C-alpha positions in Angstrom: 0.0 0.0 0.0 2.9 2.4 0.8 4.6 3.6 -2.4 8.1 5.1 -2.4 8.6 8.4 -4.2 12.1 9.0 -3.0 14.3 7.2 -0.4 12.6 9.3 2.3 9.1 10.0 1.0 6.3 7.5 0.8 2.7 8.1 -0.4 -0.4 6.1 0.2 -4.1 5.8 -0.2 -6.1 6.3 3.0 -4.4 4.6 5.9 -5.7 3.2 9.1 -4.3 2.8 12.6 -2.7 -0.5 11.6 -0.7 1.2 8.8 1.0 3.5 11.4 3.0 0.5 12.7 3.9 -0.6 9.2 5.2 3.0 8.5 7.1 3.1 11.7 8.9 -0.2 10.8 10.0 1.5 7.5 11.5 4.4 9.5 8.7 6.9 9.0 8.9 9.6 11.6 6.2 11.9 10.2 2.7 11.3 8.8 1.2 14.0 6.6 -2.6 13.7 6.2 -3.6 15.4 2.9 -7.2 14.4 3.2 -10.0 16.8 4.3 -11.9 15.4 7.3 -15.2 13.9 6.5 -14.5 13.5 2.8 -16.1 10.1 2.8 -17.8 8.0 5.5 -15.3 5.2 5.2 -12.1 7.2 6.0 -10.3 6.8 9.3 -10.6 10.2 11.1 -7.3 12.1 11.3 -7.5 12.3 15.0 -7.2 8.5 15.2 -4.2 8.5 12.9 -2.7 11.3 14.9 -3.1 9.5 18.2 -1.7 6.3 16.8 1.3 8.2 15.3 2.0 9.9 18.6 1.7 6.6 20.5 4.3 5.2 18.1 6.6 8.2 18.6 5.9 9.8 15.3 4.9 13.3 14.3 1.6 14.1 12.5 0.5 17.1 10.5 -2.7 17.7 8.5 -2.4 19.6 5.3 -5.9 19.0 3.7 -6.1 19.2 -0.1 -9.6 19.3 -1.6 -10.4 18.5 -5.2 -10.6 22.2 -5.9 -6.8 22.4 -6.3 -3.7 23.5 -4.6 -2.8 26.8 -2.9 0.6 28.3 -2.0 -0.1 27.8 1.8 -0.3 24.0 1.2 3.1 24.0 -0.5 4.5 26.1 2.3 3.0 23.8 4.9 4.5 20.7 3.2 7.9 22.3 2.9 7.8 23.3 6.6 6.7 19.7 7.6 9.4 18.1 5.5 12.0 20.5 6.8 11.1 19.7 10.4 11.2 16.0 9.8 15.0 16.0 9.6 16.5 12.7 8.6 13.3 10.8 9.2 11.1 9.3 6.5 7.7 10.8 5.7 4.4 9.2 4.7 1.9 11.4 3.0 -1.6 10.1 2.4 -5.0 11.0 0.9 -7.8 9.0 -0.7 -5.7 7.5 -3.4 -2.3 8.9 -2.9 -2.6 11.2 -6.0 -3.2 14.5 -4.2 -0.3 13.8 -1.9 1.9 13.0 -4.9 0.8 16.1 -6.8 1.4 18.3 -3.7 4.9 16.9 -3.3 5.6 17.4 -7.0 4.5 21.0 -6.9 6.6 21.7 -3.8 9.7 20.0 -5.3 9.2 22.0 -8.6 9.0 25.2 -6.6 12.2 24.3 -4.8 13.9 24.1 -8.2 13.9 20.3 -8.9 13.7 19.3 -12.6 10.0 18.7 -13.5 10.9 15.7 -15.8 12.8 14.0 -12.9 9.9 14.7 -10.5 7.5 13.2 -13.0 9.6 10.1 -13.5 9.8 9.5 -9.7 6.0 9.9 -9.4 5.5 7.6 -12.4 7.8 5.0 -10.8 5.4 5.0 -7.8 2.4 4.7 -10.1 1.2 8.3 -10.2 0.8 10.6 -13.2 1.6 14.3 -12.7 0.4 15.2 -16.2 -2.5 17.4 -14.9 0.0 19.7 -13.1 3.0 19.6 -15.6 2.5 23.2 -16.8 2.3 24.4 -13.2 5.4 22.4 -12.3 7.4 24.0 -15.1 6.1 27.5 -14.1 7.1 26.9 -10.5 10.5 25.6 -11.4 11.1 28.6 -13.7 10.0 31.0 -10.9 7.3 32.5 -13.1 4.6 31.9 -10.5 
């Protein structure tokens, strides 16, 4: 269920409390919830994931991304969370893992990473960043 984007970043569809232990065993020290609360009745509430993460000695942050798109504050929040995670690994999740991957891709492009390399890493994990390619190039070029 956990897919590796980089050696230190995993993405996943919706996780449950049991997934927290699996993530901890892989060296994850931070869980990032990119799913808005109450998005669907079958999702595990963020508070339960947060409690399980804290009990496992992991950090937790919620950066909800709705289907309406991405905002600069979300990229800022992800950058801040990743910066604070230090050497630990990070697990980002949403309903399918796509929004988490796209948010990561936008943040990396804004940081100056090459969009084609970002796209290749996402594709290796099974995610397509085509819908945000133009935005990635604009961010990488500093034009937005």
